[in-house]
C-alpha positions in Angstrom: -75.8 92.1 466.3 -75.1 89.1 464.2 -76.3 89.1 460.7 -75.7 87.4 457.1 -74.7 90.2 454.8 -74.4 90.2 450.9 -71.4 92.3 450.2 -71.0 92.0 446.4 -72.3 90.0 443.4 -71.4 86.3 443.3 -69.5 86.4 446.6 -70.4 84.2 449.5 -72.5 85.9 452.2 -70.6 87.3 455.1 -71.6 86.1 458.5 -70.5 88.8 461.2 -71.5 91.9 463.1 -73.9 94.5 461.7 -75.2 97.5 463.5 -78.5 97.1 465.4 -81.2 99.0 463.8 -83.0 101.8 465.3 -86.8 102.1 465.3 -87.9 105.2 463.4 -91.4 106.9 464.1 -94.1 104.4 463.4 -91.5 101.5 463.5 -91.1 98.6 465.9 -88.0 96.6 466.6 -88.3 92.9 466.1 -86.0 90.3 467.7 -85.9 87.6 465.1 -86.1 83.9 466.2 -86.2 82.4 462.7 -86.2 83.5 459.0 -86.9 81.9 455.8 -85.5 82.0 452.2 -87.5 82.7 448.9 -86.1 82.3 445.4 -85.9 86.1 445.4 -83.1 86.0 447.9 -81.0 83.7 445.8 -81.6 85.6 442.4 -80.3 88.7 444.4 -77.1 86.9 445.3 -76.7 86.2 441.5 -77.2 89.7 440.7 -80.3 89.1 438.7 -82.8 91.4 440.3 -83.6 95.0 439.9 -82.2 97.7 442.3 -79.5 95.7 444.1 -77.7 97.7 446.7 -74.4 96.6 448.8 -74.1 95.8 451.5 -77.6 94.3 452.3 -79.2 92.2 454.7 -81.6 89.8 452.6 -84.6 88.0 454.0 -88.3 88.9 453.5 -89.7 86.1 455.9 -89.4 86.2 459.6 -90.9 85.5 463.0 -89.9 86.6 466.4 -90.8 88.8 469.4 -91.7 92.6 469.4 -92.5 94.4 472.6 -93.4 90.9 474.4 -95.4 89.7 471.5 -94.7 86.6 469.4 -95.1 88.0 465.7 -94.6 87.4 462.2 -93.7 90.0 459.6 -95.9 91.0 456.5 -92.8 91.3 453.8 -95.1 93.6 451.7 -94.3 97.4 452.1 -96.4 100.2 450.8 -98.8 98.1 448.5 -101.0 101.3 448.1 -104.6 102.2 448.3 -105.8 100.2 445.0 -106.2 96.4 446.0 -105.9 95.6 442.3 -102.1 96.4 441.9 -99.4 97.7 444.0 -98.2 101.3 444.0 -95.1 102.6 442.3 -93.4 102.7 445.8 -94.3 99.2 446.7 -91.1 97.2 448.1 -90.5 93.9 449.7 -88.7 93.6 452.9 -85.0 92.6 452.4 -84.1 94.9 449.5 -83.6 98.0 449.5 -84.5 97.8 453.2 -82.5 95.4 455.3 -84.3 92.1 455.9 -84.7 89.2 458.4 -81.3 87.3 458.3 -80.1 89.1 461.4 -80.9 89.0 465.1 -83.0 92.3 464.8 -85.1 94.0 462.4 -87.1 97.4 462.3 -90.3 97.4 460.4 -93.3 99.4 460.3 -96.0 98.5 463.1 -98.4 97.8 460.1 -96.1 94.9 459.2 -96.3 93.1 462.6 -99.0 90.4 463.2 -99.5 88.0 465.9 -98.1 84.6 465.2 -100.4 81.9 464.7 -100.5 80.2 468.0 -100.2 76.6 466.7 -97.0 77.3 464.8 -93.4 77.2 466.2 -91.0 80.0 465.2 -89.5 78.1 462.2 -92.8 77.1 460.9 -94.1 80.6 461.3 -91.1 82.0 459.5 -92.2 79.9 456.4 -95.5 81.5 456.1 -95.4 85.3 455.3 -94.3 85.8 451.5 -95.4 82.3 450.3 -98.7 82.4 452.1 -99.5 85.9 450.9 -98.8 85.1 447.3 -100.6 81.7 447.5 -103.8 83.3 449.4 -104.1 86.0 446.7 -103.6 83.6 443.7 -106.1 81.0 445.2 -108.9 83.2 446.7 -108.6 86.9 445.3 -107.6 86.2 441.8 -108.6 82.5 441.7 -111.9 82.8 443.4 -111.9 79.3 444.5 -115.3 77.7 445.6 -115.6 74.4 447.7 -115.8 71.3 445.5 -113.8 72.6 442.4 -111.0 70.8 440.8 -107.5 72.7 441.3 -104.2 72.0 439.6 -101.1 73.5 441.3 -97.9 73.3 439.2 -94.3 72.7 440.7 -95.3 70.9 443.9 -92.2 71.1 446.3 -91.9 75.0 446.0 -92.9 76.8 449.1 -95.8 79.0 447.4 -97.1 75.8 445.5 -97.3 74.0 448.9 -99.1 76.6 450.5 -101.5 77.0 447.6 -102.3 73.2 448.0 -103.0 73.6 451.7 -105.1 76.6 451.3 -107.2 74.9 448.4 -107.5 71.7 450.4 -108.7 73.5 453.5 -111.2 75.3 451.4 -112.7 72.1 450.4 -111.3 71.8 446.9 -110.1 68.7 445.2 -106.4 69.3 444.3 -104.0 67.7 441.5 -100.4 68.7 441.2 -97.4 68.5 438.7 -93.8 68.1 439.5 -90.7 66.8 438.1 -90.4 64.2 440.9 -92.6 61.1 441.3 -91.5 61.2 445.0 -93.0 64.9 445.5 -96.2 63.9 443.9 -96.8 61.0 446.3 -95.7 63.2 449.3 -98.6 65.7 448.1 -101.0 62.7 448.2 -100.2 62.1 451.8 -101.3 66.0 452.4 -104.5 65.1 450.7 -104.0 65.7 447.0 -105.9 63.5 444.5 -103.0 62.8 442.1 -100.8 64.4 439.8 -98.3 64.1 436.8 -94.7 64.4 436.1 -94.3 67.2 433.7 -91.0 65.5 432.5 -93.3 63.1 430.6 -94.6 64.0 427.2 -98.3 63.2 428.0 -98.6 64.8 431.4 -101.5 66.9 430.3 -103.2 64.0 429.0 -102.7 62.0 432.2 -104.2 65.0 434.2 -107.1 65.2 432.1 -107.7 61.4 432.5 -107.6 61.9 436.3 -109.7 64.9 436.9 -111.6 65.4 433.8 -111.0 69.2 433.8 -110.0 71.8 436.1 -111.7 75.0 437.5 -108.5 76.7 438.8 -104.9 76.3 437.7 -102.3 77.8 439.7 -99.1 78.2 438.0 -95.3 79.5 438.7 -93.6 78.2 435.6 -94.9 79.7 432.4 -93.1 78.1 429.4 -94.3 75.7 426.7 -96.3 73.9 428.9 -98.5 77.0 429.9 -100.2 76.6 426.4 -101.6 73.3 427.3 -103.5 74.6 430.2 -106.8 75.8 428.4 -107.2 72.3 427.0 -107.5 70.7 430.3 -109.8 73.6 431.7 -113.5 73.5 432.4 -115.5 76.1 431.0 -115.3 79.2 433.0 -112.1 78.3 434.7 -109.4 80.5 436.1 -105.7 80.2 435.4 -103.6 82.3 437.7 -99.7 82.8 437.2 -97.3 84.1 439.8 -94.1 83.0 438.3 -92.1 82.4 435.2 -89.2 80.0 435.8 -89.6 78.3 432.4 -89.7 81.5 430.5 -92.0 82.8 427.9 -95.2 81.4 426.9 -94.9 80.6 423.1 -97.7 78.4 422.1 -101.0 79.6 423.6 -104.0 79.4 421.2 -106.6 81.8 421.8 -109.5 79.7 420.6 -110.0 77.5 423.8 -109.5 80.6 426.0 -112.5 82.4 424.5 -114.8 79.5 423.7 -114.5 78.3 427.2 -114.7 81.8 428.6 -111.4 81.3 430.3 -109.7 84.0 432.4 -105.9 84.3 432.6 -104.9 86.3 435.6 -101.4 87.5 437.0 -100.5 87.9 440.6 -97.7 88.7 443.0 -97.5 89.4 446.6 -100.7 91.0 448.0 -102.4 93.7 450.3 -102.2 94.3 454.0 -105.8 92.9 454.3 -105.0 89.8 452.3 -102.2 89.1 454.6 -104.5 89.5 457.5 -107.0 87.3 456.1 -104.3 84.7 455.1 -103.1 84.7 458.7 -106.7 84.2 460.1 -107.3 81.5 457.5 -104.2 79.7 458.4 -104.9 79.9 462.1 -108.6 78.8 461.6 -107.6 75.8 459.6 -104.5 74.8 461.6 -102.3 75.0 458.6 -98.5 74.3 459.1 -96.1 75.3 456.4 -93.9 72.6 455.2 -90.3 73.2 456.2 -87.7 71.4 454.2 -84.8 72.1 456.4 -83.4 74.4 458.9 -80.0 76.0 459.2 -78.2 78.1 461.7 -77.6 81.6 460.8 -73.9 81.1 460.9 -74.4 78.3 458.3 -76.5 80.7 456.2 -74.6 80.3 453.1 -75.4 76.7 453.0 -79.0 77.7 453.0 -78.6 79.7 449.9 -76.7 76.9 448.3 -79.5 74.6 448.9 -81.9 77.1 447.2 -79.5 77.3 444.2 -79.4 73.5 443.7 -83.2 73.3 444.0 -85.1 70.0 444.7 -86.3 71.0 448.3 -89.9 70.1 449.4 -91.0 73.0 451.4 -89.5 76.0 452.6 -85.7 76.3 453.6 -85.5 78.1 457.0 -82.7 79.9 459.0 -82.8 79.6 462.8 -81.5 82.6 464.9 -82.0 80.9 468.1 -78.3 79.9 468.5 -77.3 82.6 466.0 
């Protein structure tokens, strides 16, 4: 089969032949039609991820056909019995187990779900990891209720855009931050109320003037800006973090946290039940993940290069239709 293979650190991915996997007991073979990249995949190519093995076929997100069914794949493997946190054996598809940047992948039958009928293969491939992460952040941890005011940071990233779409579908009012005025305007066309450019010194004041205060903040960046969130929260608000691209939080004052009775919550990925609930919610509300660009598998290195450069609005997808 054709595959995109990482053979060593800091080396271009190799497009070529790989052995077709065989389904073990309890597994099913999926013929992939599309896969999508996550920032995790790019970090692995840079050698900046734990437990890297070579050679490896990366890719956590995928959509295709299994036993005549059009399916999407849950990338979370062995979450465990406690819904509050993953088990010690928890893994993500694409490392250490070969992933979706290939014509075929073998996965547990528990990881296979019917593809939402309103999505094409490229759109469906853009859903799994980002959708699961966003769903748990917005609903399980964030406890979002209709009518609440939500701030989603880093608009343009795949998880952030899905968090926006989920919150809007649930009846929330949504604002965003971005380093791009153009991206902020694009979220307005999706239904957002407004936003602020985090490159501007008074971005938090701008948001407070626009919204008054927020009931839920969903953040992927951390860094110095995180310390400003409690100031723009309403009493009883929740701050949910699922990433740390800007590094440590260095200026968080505890006073507004305890006086306002705020909750700061960490999250990552989610349970099998949350994945099923996410897929149902997406189908019910006709949510379509935003796809920035689609590459062919043979040009997969260019897709990784785009992730490395950043600046995309939505998911970078790899089509396997033409290999």
